[in-house]
ChimeraX commands (.cxc) that place a marker at each C-alpha (Angstrom):
marker #1 position -0.05,-0.14,0.07 radius 0.5
marker #1 position 1.19,3.50,-1.19 radius 0.5
marker #1 position 2.22,5.59,2.02 radius 0.5
marker #1 position -0.16,8.37,1.13 radius 0.5
marker #1 position -2.95,5.68,1.12 radius 0.5
marker #1 position -1.56,4.52,4.57 radius 0.5
marker #1 position -1.54,7.98,6.07 radius 0.5
marker #1 position -4.77,9.32,4.16 radius 0.5
marker #1 position -6.66,11.78,6.81 radius 0.5
marker #1 position -10.01,10.20,5.95 radius 0.5
marker #1 position -8.56,6.69,6.99 radius 0.5
marker #1 position -7.37,7.69,10.44 radius 0.5
marker #1 position -10.46,9.57,10.96 radius 0.5
marker #1 position -12.58,6.58,10.80 radius 0.5
marker #1 position -11.31,6.03,14.44 radius 0.5
marker #1 position -12.18,8.08,17.23 radius 0.5
marker #1 position -9.42,11.18,17.49 radius 0.5
marker #1 position -8.67,10.24,21.11 radius 0.5
marker #1 position -8.24,6.77,20.37 radius 0.5
marker #1 position -5.28,7.85,18.75 radius 0.5
marker #1 position -4.20,10.04,21.75 radius 0.5
marker #1 position -3.98,6.93,23.71 radius 0.5
marker #1 position -2.09,4.94,21.03 radius 0.5
marker #1 position 0.52,8.02,21.04 radius 0.5
marker #1 position 0.55,8.41,24.77 radius 0.5
marker #1 position 1.36,4.78,25.24 radius 0.5
marker #1 position 3.32,4.18,22.13 radius 0.5
marker #1 position 5.83,7.19,23.32 radius 0.5
marker #1 position 6.12,5.31,26.76 radius 0.5
marker #1 position 7.22,2.18,25.10 radius 0.5
marker #1 position 9.68,4.52,22.87 radius 0.5
marker #1 position 10.94,6.26,25.87 radius 0.5
marker #1 position 11.88,2.99,27.48 radius 0.5
marker #1 position 13.98,2.42,24.43 radius 0.5
marker #1 position 15.31,5.91,24.70 radius 0.5
marker #1 position 16.45,5.08,28.20 radius 0.5
marker #1 position 18.58,2.30,26.76 radius 0.5
marker #1 position 20.14,4.41,24.15 radius 0.5
marker #1 position 20.86,7.25,26.92 radius 0.5
marker #1 position 22.75,4.77,29.08 radius 0.5
marker #1 position 24.68,2.57,26.31 radius 0.5
marker #1 position 25.37,4.83,23.35 radius 0.5
marker #1 position 27.87,7.01,25.42 radius 0.5
marker #1 position 29.63,4.10,26.97 radius 0.5
marker #1 position 29.83,2.23,22.94 radius 0.5
marker #1 position 27.50,-0.60,24.14 radius 0.5
marker #1 position 25.10,-1.97,21.67 radius 0.5
marker #1 position 21.50,-0.71,22.27 radius 0.5
marker #1 position 20.10,-4.34,21.13 radius 0.5
marker #1 position 22.21,-6.55,23.11 radius 0.5
marker #1 position 22.17,-7.73,25.86 radius 0.5
marker #1 position 18.61,-7.24,26.81 radius 0.5
marker #1 position 17.55,-4.90,29.60 radius 0.5
marker #1 position 18.87,-5.62,32.74 radius 0.5
marker #1 position 20.17,-3.96,36.03 radius 0.5
marker #1 position 23.54,-2.17,35.78 radius 0.5
marker #1 position 24.27,-3.09,39.75 radius 0.5
marker #1 position 23.58,-7.11,39.61 radius 0.5
marker #1 position 23.08,-7.83,36.07 radius 0.5
marker #1 position 19.53,-9.08,36.59 radius 0.5
marker #1 position 17.94,-9.81,33.50 radius 0.5
marker #1 position 14.76,-7.89,33.36 radius 0.5
marker #1 position 11.50,-9.88,32.38 radius 0.5
marker #1 position 9.04,-8.24,30.00 radius 0.5
marker #1 position 6.49,-7.96,33.00 radius 0.5
marker #1 position 8.74,-5.97,34.86 radius 0.5
marker #1 position 9.63,-3.63,31.97 radius 0.5
marker #1 position 6.37,-1.82,31.46 radius 0.5
marker #1 position 7.17,2.13,31.21 radius 0.5
marker #1 position 6.10,4.18,34.00 radius 0.5
marker #1 position 4.10,1.31,35.88 radius 0.5
marker #1 position 7.24,-0.60,36.72 radius 0.5
marker #1 position 9.00,1.79,38.16 radius 0.5
marker #1 position 6.17,3.20,40.32 radius 0.5
marker #1 position 5.41,-0.36,41.42 radius 0.5
marker #1 position 8.99,-1.24,42.43 radius 0.5
marker #1 position 9.45,2.21,43.96 radius 0.5
marker #1 position 12.47,3.06,42.02 radius 0.5
marker #1 position 14.46,0.03,42.95 radius 0.5
marker #1 position 15.77,-3.32,41.01 radius 0.5
marker #1 position 13.49,-6.12,42.23 radius 0.5
marker #1 position 16.28,-8.33,42.43 radius 0.5
marker #1 position 18.92,-6.76,44.32 radius 0.5
marker #1 position 17.36,-3.57,45.67 radius 0.5
marker #1 position 19.84,-0.99,44.03 radius 0.5
marker #1 position 18.19,2.36,43.41 radius 0.5
marker #1 position 16.95,2.90,39.49 radius 0.5
marker #1 position 17.37,6.53,38.52 radius 0.5
marker #1 position 14.18,8.77,38.48 radius 0.5
marker #1 position 15.77,9.59,34.72 radius 0.5
marker #1 position 14.06,6.20,33.59 radius 0.5
marker #1 position 10.82,7.46,34.74 radius 0.5
marker #1 position 11.16,11.09,33.36 radius 0.5
marker #1 position 12.03,10.11,30.16 radius 0.5
marker #1 position 9.40,7.60,29.61 radius 0.5
marker #1 position 6.86,10.20,30.74 radius 0.5
marker #1 position 8.15,13.04,28.74 radius 0.5
marker #1 position 8.22,10.99,25.56 radius 0.5
marker #1 position 4.70,9.69,26.16 radius 0.5
marker #1 position 3.64,13.47,26.86 radius 0.5
marker #1 position 5.54,14.39,23.93 radius 0.5
marker #1 position 4.21,11.97,21.29 radius 0.5
marker #1 position 0.78,12.89,22.59 radius 0.5
marker #1 position 1.46,16.46,22.14 radius 0.5
marker #1 position 2.70,15.66,18.32 radius 0.5
marker #1 position -0.81,13.90,17.63 radius 0.5
marker #1 position -3.04,16.56,19.21 radius 0.5
marker #1 position -1.04,19.42,17.45 radius 0.5
marker #1 position -0.75,17.73,14.30 radius 0.5
marker #1 position -2.84,14.58,14.02 radius 0.5
marker #1 position -5.96,16.44,12.48 radius 0.5
marker #1 position -3.91,17.55,9.18 radius 0.5
marker #1 position -1.44,14.74,8.89 radius 0.5
marker #1 position -0.81,11.57,10.44 radius 0.5
marker #1 position 2.31,11.49,8.84 radius 0.5
marker #1 position 3.69,14.76,10.13 radius 0.5
marker #1 position 2.74,13.79,13.65 radius 0.5
marker #1 position 4.73,10.29,13.35 radius 0.5
marker #1 position 7.81,12.53,12.05 radius 0.5
marker #1 position 7.40,15.04,14.73 radius 0.5
marker #1 position 7.67,12.35,17.02 radius 0.5
marker #1 position 10.84,10.85,15.62 radius 0.5
marker #1 position 12.46,14.35,15.86 radius 0.5
marker #1 position 11.47,14.50,19.66 radius 0.5
marker #1 position 12.49,11.18,20.65 radius 0.5
marker #1 position 16.28,12.30,18.86 radius 0.5
marker #1 position 16.21,15.66,21.17 radius 0.5
marker #1 position 15.43,13.65,24.14 radius 0.5
marker #1 position 18.31,11.19,23.50 radius 0.5
marker #1 position 20.80,13.94,22.78 radius 0.5
marker #1 position 19.71,16.10,25.68 radius 0.5
marker #1 position 19.96,13.59,28.52 radius 0.5
marker #1 position 23.33,12.30,27.24 radius 0.5
marker #1 position 24.62,15.82,26.60 radius 0.5
marker #1 position 23.64,16.86,30.30 radius 0.5
marker #1 position 25.48,13.63,31.86 radius 0.5
marker #1 position 28.51,13.26,29.24 radius 0.5
marker #1 position 28.69,16.86,27.44 radius 0.5
marker #1 position 28.75,15.02,24.18 radius 0.5
marker #1 position 26.00,13.99,21.53 radius 0.5
marker #1 position 26.85,10.84,19.84 radius 0.5
marker #1 position 27.03,10.87,15.63 radius 0.5
marker #1 position 24.49,8.08,15.73 radius 0.5
marker #1 position 22.03,10.92,17.06 radius 0.5
marker #1 position 23.49,13.65,14.90 radius 0.5
marker #1 position 24.31,11.88,11.48 radius 0.5
marker #1 position 21.23,9.32,12.03 radius 0.5
marker #1 position 19.11,12.55,12.19 radius 0.5
marker #1 position 20.51,13.77,9.04 radius 0.5
marker #1 position 19.58,10.62,7.44 radius 0.5
marker #1 position 16.21,10.19,9.03 radius 0.5
marker #1 position 15.42,13.90,7.64 radius 0.5
marker #1 position 16.32,13.26,4.24 radius 0.5
marker #1 position 14.15,9.87,4.27 radius 0.5
marker #1 position 11.21,11.79,5.68 radius 0.5
marker #1 position 11.55,14.74,3.47 radius 0.5
marker #1 position 11.46,12.11,0.55 radius 0.5
marker #1 position 8.33,10.56,1.83 radius 0.5
marker #1 position 6.30,13.35,3.43 radius 0.5
marker #1 position 7.04,16.53,1.36 radius 0.5
marker #1 position 4.49,18.56,3.26 radius 0.5
marker #1 position 7.42,18.51,6.41 radius 0.5
marker #1 position 8.92,21.40,4.45 radius 0.5
marker #1 position 5.59,23.00,3.27 radius 0.5
marker #1 position 6.61,21.78,-0.24 radius 0.5
marker #1 position 4.13,20.36,-2.67 radius 0.5
marker #1 position 6.84,18.46,-4.74 radius 0.5
marker #1 position 9.62,16.24,-3.64 radius 0.5
marker #1 position 12.20,17.82,-5.64 radius 0.5
marker #1 position 11.24,21.18,-3.60 radius 0.5
marker #1 position 10.94,19.15,-0.50 radius 0.5
marker #1 position 14.43,17.78,-0.81 radius 0.5
marker #1 position 15.87,21.18,-1.81 radius 0.5
marker #1 position 14.61,22.80,1.30 radius 0.5
marker #1 position 16.01,19.77,3.18 radius 0.5
marker #1 position 19.45,20.22,1.98 radius 0.5
marker #1 position 19.41,23.72,2.76 radius 0.5
marker #1 position 18.59,22.95,6.31 radius 0.5
marker #1 position 21.00,20.50,6.69 radius 0.5
marker #1 position 23.85,23.11,5.43 radius 0.5
marker #1 position 22.12,25.82,7.95 radius 0.5
marker #1 position 22.22,23.20,10.84 radius 0.5
marker #1 position 25.71,21.66,10.25 radius 0.5
marker #1 position 26.88,25.27,10.01 radius 0.5
marker #1 position 25.38,26.22,12.97 radius 0.5
marker #1 position 26.81,23.59,15.14 radius 0.5
marker #1 position 30.57,24.16,13.13 radius 0.5
marker #1 position 30.16,27.57,14.35 radius 0.5
marker #1 position 29.22,26.99,17.80 radius 0.5
marker #1 position 32.52,24.59,17.97 radius 0.5
marker #1 position 34.72,27.10,16.86 radius 0.5
marker #1 position 33.29,29.89,18.89 radius 0.5
marker #1 position 33.76,27.50,22.00 radius 0.5
marker #1 position 37.39,26.99,21.19 radius 0.5
marker #1 position 38.12,30.57,20.73 radius 0.5
marker #1 position 36.32,31.55,23.73 radius 0.5
marker #1 position 37.84,28.66,26.17 radius 0.5
marker #1 position 40.61,27.39,24.42 radius 0.5
marker #1 position 42.35,23.97,24.73 radius 0.5
marker #1 position 43.80,22.28,27.96 radius 0.5
marker #1 position 47.41,21.53,27.23 radius 0.5
marker #1 position 49.67,19.25,29.51 radius 0.5
marker #1 position 52.90,18.93,28.68 radius 0.5
marker #1 position 54.37,15.31,28.89 radius 0.5
marker #1 position 58.03,13.88,28.55 radius 0.5
marker #1 position 58.97,11.90,25.56 radius 0.5
marker #1 position 57.65,8.23,25.30 radius 0.5
marker #1 position 55.21,8.93,28.23 radius 0.5
marker #1 position 52.55,6.47,28.40 radius 0.5
marker #1 position 48.91,7.80,28.74 radius 0.5
marker #1 position 46.22,5.25,29.91 radius 0.5
marker #1 position 42.24,5.72,29.04 radius 0.5
marker #1 position 40.20,3.75,31.45 radius 0.5
marker #1 position 36.31,3.78,31.43 radius 0.5
marker #1 position 36.31,6.87,33.99 radius 0.5
marker #1 position 39.52,9.03,33.42 radius 0.5
marker #1 position 42.76,9.72,31.89 radius 0.5
marker #1 position 45.83,8.47,33.61 radius 0.5
marker #1 position 48.84,10.54,33.24 radius 0.5
marker #1 position 52.32,9.45,35.22 radius 0.5
marker #1 position 51.53,12.13,38.12 radius 0.5
marker #1 position 47.63,12.27,38.07 radius 0.5
marker #1 position 44.14,11.05,36.84 radius 0.5
marker #1 position 42.03,13.30,34.81 radius 0.5
marker #1 position 38.19,12.49,35.16 radius 0.5
marker #1 position 36.39,12.60,31.79 radius 0.5
marker #1 position 33.83,14.69,33.65 radius 0.5
marker #1 position 36.97,17.36,33.71 radius 0.5
marker #1 position 37.94,16.87,30.15 radius 0.5
marker #1 position 35.04,17.32,28.61 radius 0.5
marker #1 position 33.42,19.88,30.56 radius 0.5
marker #1 position 31.68,22.75,28.34 radius 0.5
marker #1 position 34.53,25.16,29.33 radius 0.5
marker #1 position 37.26,22.50,28.40 radius 0.5
marker #1 position 36.65,22.39,24.82 radius 0.5
marker #1 position 39.37,19.79,23.72 radius 0.5
marker #1 position 42.42,18.39,25.28 radius 0.5
marker #1 position 46.01,18.08,24.05 radius 0.5
marker #1 position 48.85,15.96,25.09 radius 0.5
marker link #1:1,2 radius 0.2
marker link #1:2,3 radius 0.2
marker link #1:3,4 radius 0.2
marker link #1:4,5 radius 0.2
marker link #1:5,6 radius 0.2
marker link #1:6,7 radius 0.2
marker link #1:7,8 radius 0.2
marker link #1:8,9 radius 0.2
marker link #1:9,10 radius 0.2
marker link #1:10,11 radius 0.2
marker link #1:11,12 radius 0.2
marker link #1:12,13 radius 0.2
marker link #1:13,14 radius 0.2
marker link #1:14,15 radius 0.2
marker link #1:15,16 radius 0.2
marker link #1:16,17 radius 0.2
marker link #1:17,18 radius 0.2
marker link #1:18,19 radius 0.2
marker link #1:19,20 radius 0.2
marker link #1:20,21 radius 0.2
marker link #1:21,22 radius 0.2
marker link #1:22,23 radius 0.2
marker link #1:23,24 radius 0.2
marker link #1:24,25 radius 0.2
marker link #1:25,26 radius 0.2
marker link #1:26,27 radius 0.2
marker link #1:27,28 radius 0.2
marker link #1:28,29 radius 0.2
marker link #1:29,30 radius 0.2
marker link #1:30,31 radius 0.2
marker link #1:31,32 radius 0.2
marker link #1:32,33 radius 0.2
marker link #1:33,34 radius 0.2
marker link #1:34,35 radius 0.2
marker link #1:35,36 radius 0.2
marker link #1:36,37 radius 0.2
marker link #1:37,38 radius 0.2
marker link #1:38,39 radius 0.2
marker link #1:39,40 radius 0.2
marker link #1:40,41 radius 0.2
marker link #1:41,42 radius 0.2
marker link #1:42,43 radius 0.2
marker link #1:43,44 radius 0.2
marker link #1:44,45 radius 0.2
marker link #1:45,46 radius 0.2
marker link #1:46,47 radius 0.2
marker link #1:47,48 radius 0.2
marker link #1:48,49 radius 0.2
marker link #1:49,50 radius 0.2
marker link #1:50,51 radius 0.2
marker link #1:51,52 radius 0.2
marker link #1:52,53 radius 0.2
marker link #1:53,54 radius 0.2
marker link #1:54,55 radius 0.2
marker link #1:55,56 radius 0.2
marker link #1:56,57 radius 0.2
marker link #1:57,58 radius 0.2
marker link #1:58,59 radius 0.2
marker link #1:59,60 radius 0.2
marker link #1:60,61 radius 0.2
marker link #1:61,62 radius 0.2
marker link #1:62,63 radius 0.2
marker link #1:63,64 radius 0.2
marker link #1:64,65 radius 0.2
marker link #1:65,66 radius 0.2
marker link #1:66,67 radius 0.2
marker link #1:67,68 radius 0.2
marker link #1:68,69 radius 0.2
marker link #1:69,70 radius 0.2
marker link #1:70,71 radius 0.2
marker link #1:71,72 radius 0.2
marker link #1:72,73 radius 0.2
marker link #1:73,74 radius 0.2
marker link #1:74,75 radius 0.2
marker link #1:75,76 radius 0.2
marker link #1:76,77 radius 0.2
marker link #1:77,78 radius 0.2
marker link #1:78,79 radius 0.2
marker link #1:79,80 radius 0.2
marker link #1:80,81 radius 0.2
marker link #1:81,82 radius 0.2
marker link #1:82,83 radius 0.2
marker link #1:83,84 radius 0.2
marker link #1:84,85 radius 0.2
marker link #1:85,86 radius 0.2
marker link #1:86,87 radius 0.2
marker link #1:87,88 radius 0.2
marker link #1:88,89 radius 0.2
marker link #1:89,90 radius 0.2
marker link #1:90,91 radius 0.2
marker link #1:91,92 radius 0.2
marker link #1:92,93 radius 0.2
marker link #1:93,94 radius 0.2
marker link #1:94,95 radius 0.2
marker link #1:95,96 radius 0.2
marker link #1:96,97 radius 0.2
marker link #1:97,98 radius 0.2
marker link #1:98,99 radius 0.2
marker link #1:99,100 radius 0.2
marker link #1:100,101 radius 0.2
marker link #1:101,102 radius 0.2
marker link #1:102,103 radius 0.2
marker link #1:103,104 radius 0.2
marker link #1:104,105 radius 0.2
marker link #1:105,106 radius 0.2
marker link #1:106,107 radius 0.2
marker link #1:107,108 radius 0.2
marker link #1:108,109 radius 0.2
marker link #1:109,110 radius 0.2
marker link #1:110,111 radius 0.2
marker link #1:111,112 radius 0.2
marker link #1:112,113 radius 0.2
marker link #1:113,114 radius 0.2
marker link #1:114,115 radius 0.2
marker link #1:115,116 radius 0.2
marker link #1:116,117 radius 0.2
marker link #1:117,118 radius 0.2
marker link #1:118,119 radius 0.2
marker link #1:119,120 radius 0.2
marker link #1:120,121 radius 0.2
marker link #1:121,122 radius 0.2
marker link #1:122,123 radius 0.2
marker link #1:123,124 radius 0.2
marker link #1:124,125 radius 0.2
marker link #1:125,126 radius 0.2
marker link #1:126,127 radius 0.2
marker link #1:127,128 radius 0.2
marker link #1:128,129 radius 0.2
marker link #1:129,130 radius 0.2
marker link #1:130,131 radius 0.2
marker link #1:131,132 radius 0.2
marker link #1:132,133 radius 0.2
marker link #1:133,134 radius 0.2
marker link #1:134,135 radius 0.2
marker link #1:135,136 radius 0.2
marker link #1:136,137 radius 0.2
marker link #1:137,138 radius 0.2
marker link #1:138,139 radius 0.2
marker link #1:139,140 radius 0.2
marker link #1:140,141 radius 0.2
marker link #1:141,142 radius 0.2
marker link #1:142,143 radius 0.2
marker link #1:143,144 radius 0.2
marker link #1:144,145 radius 0.2
marker link #1:145,146 radius 0.2
marker link #1:146,147 radius 0.2
marker link #1:147,148 radius 0.2
marker link #1:148,149 radius 0.2
marker link #1:149,150 radius 0.2
marker link #1:150,151 radius 0.2
marker link #1:151,152 radius 0.2
marker link #1:152,153 radius 0.2
marker link #1:153,154 radius 0.2
marker link #1:154,155 radius 0.2
marker link #1:155,156 radius 0.2
marker link #1:156,157 radius 0.2
marker link #1:157,158 radius 0.2
marker link #1:158,159 radius 0.2
marker link #1:159,160 radius 0.2
marker link #1:160,161 radius 0.2
marker link #1:161,162 radius 0.2
marker link #1:162,163 radius 0.2
marker link #1:163,164 radius 0.2
marker link #1:164,165 radius 0.2
marker link #1:165,166 radius 0.2
marker link #1:166,167 radius 0.2
marker link #1:167,168 radius 0.2
marker link #1:168,169 radius 0.2
marker link #1:169,170 radius 0.2
marker link #1:170,171 radius 0.2
marker link #1:171,172 radius 0.2
marker link #1:172,173 radius 0.2
marker link #1:173,174 radius 0.2
marker link #1:174,175 radius 0.2
marker link #1:175,176 radius 0.2
marker link #1:176,177 radius 0.2
marker link #1:177,178 radius 0.2
marker link #1:178,179 radius 0.2
marker link #1:179,180 radius 0.2
marker link #1:180,181 radius 0.2
marker link #1:181,182 radius 0.2
marker link #1:182,183 radius 0.2
marker link #1:183,184 radius 0.2
marker link #1:184,185 radius 0.2
marker link #1:185,186 radius 0.2
marker link #1:186,187 radius 0.2
marker link #1:187,188 radius 0.2
marker link #1:188,189 radius 0.2
marker link #1:189,190 radius 0.2
marker link #1:190,191 radius 0.2
marker link #1:191,192 radius 0.2
marker link #1:192,193 radius 0.2
marker link #1:193,194 radius 0.2
marker link #1:194,195 radius 0.2
marker link #1:195,196 radius 0.2
marker link #1:196,197 radius 0.2
marker link #1:197,198 radius 0.2
marker link #1:198,199 radius 0.2
marker link #1:199,200 radius 0.2
marker link #1:200,201 radius 0.2
marker link #1:201,202 radius 0.2
marker link #1:202,203 radius 0.2
marker link #1:203,204 radius 0.2
marker link #1:204,205 radius 0.2
marker link #1:205,206 radius 0.2
marker link #1:206,207 radius 0.2
marker link #1:207,208 radius 0.2
marker link #1:208,209 radius 0.2
marker link #1:209,210 radius 0.2
marker link #1:210,211 radius 0.2
marker link #1:211,212 radius 0.2
marker link #1:212,213 radius 0.2
marker link #1:213,214 radius 0.2
marker link #1:214,215 radius 0.2
marker link #1:215,216 radius 0.2
marker link #1:216,217 radius 0.2
marker link #1:217,218 radius 0.2
marker link #1:218,219 radius 0.2
marker link #1:219,220 radius 0.2
marker link #1:220,221 radius 0.2
marker link #1:221,222 radius 0.2
marker link #1:222,223 radius 0.2
marker link #1:223,224 radius 0.2
marker link #1:224,225 radius 0.2
marker link #1:225,226 radius 0.2
marker link #1:226,227 radius 0.2
marker link #1:227,228 radius 0.2
marker link #1:228,229 radius 0.2
marker link #1:229,230 radius 0.2
marker link #1:230,231 radius 0.2
marker link #1:231,232 radius 0.2
marker link #1:232,233 radius 0.2
marker link #1:233,234 radius 0.2
marker link #1:234,235 radius 0.2
marker link #1:235,236 radius 0.2
marker link #1:236,237 radius 0.2
marker link #1:237,238 radius 0.2
marker link #1:238,239 radius 0.2
view
């Protein structure tokens, strides 16, 4: 079935509008659960697919009935059922924020275009992952930025209305302009940060060995935590 037929407004209108509101809310919570996995694993270079969800403290593999968005965190009072270790409120917050965000996308755009509502849900999901990772690690993984560019291109190809365009070529033209402006803005912020804050420099003797652990850079006379290296005011490090 052609995508235009799938997202035909009359087809979606055959079901009560707020039935879809509930669907988007629940679906958002489910997506939020997956976003929590991305937020935790991406900065650590871990797969977001394998292994399945587990407690980071005791490695208890979480069964599906203990992995229900929002409800599980509340019922377990924010603790692992197996070892009792605390589960960060961030997990609940991300699921709630994603669910409400998806609901807002549907309420705002669902009557005019279900396709637009779904695309904005995708954009929102990317923003949530990028924001929470940036807050904790002061980085945004390439999977989010470059993946967002690729998905933006695909969505522009499928739904020209995303750019208020009537034809695919017109939508792609505006898409490329958006990519160029966005990439230029990010690069400009990066260069400005280097001008304002400079680089951290460490003078090391020849043949000095530098070790990179999971939490810090180990120099001969001291350890430097990654939180210090990647602080917003520490734009880069030069050894």
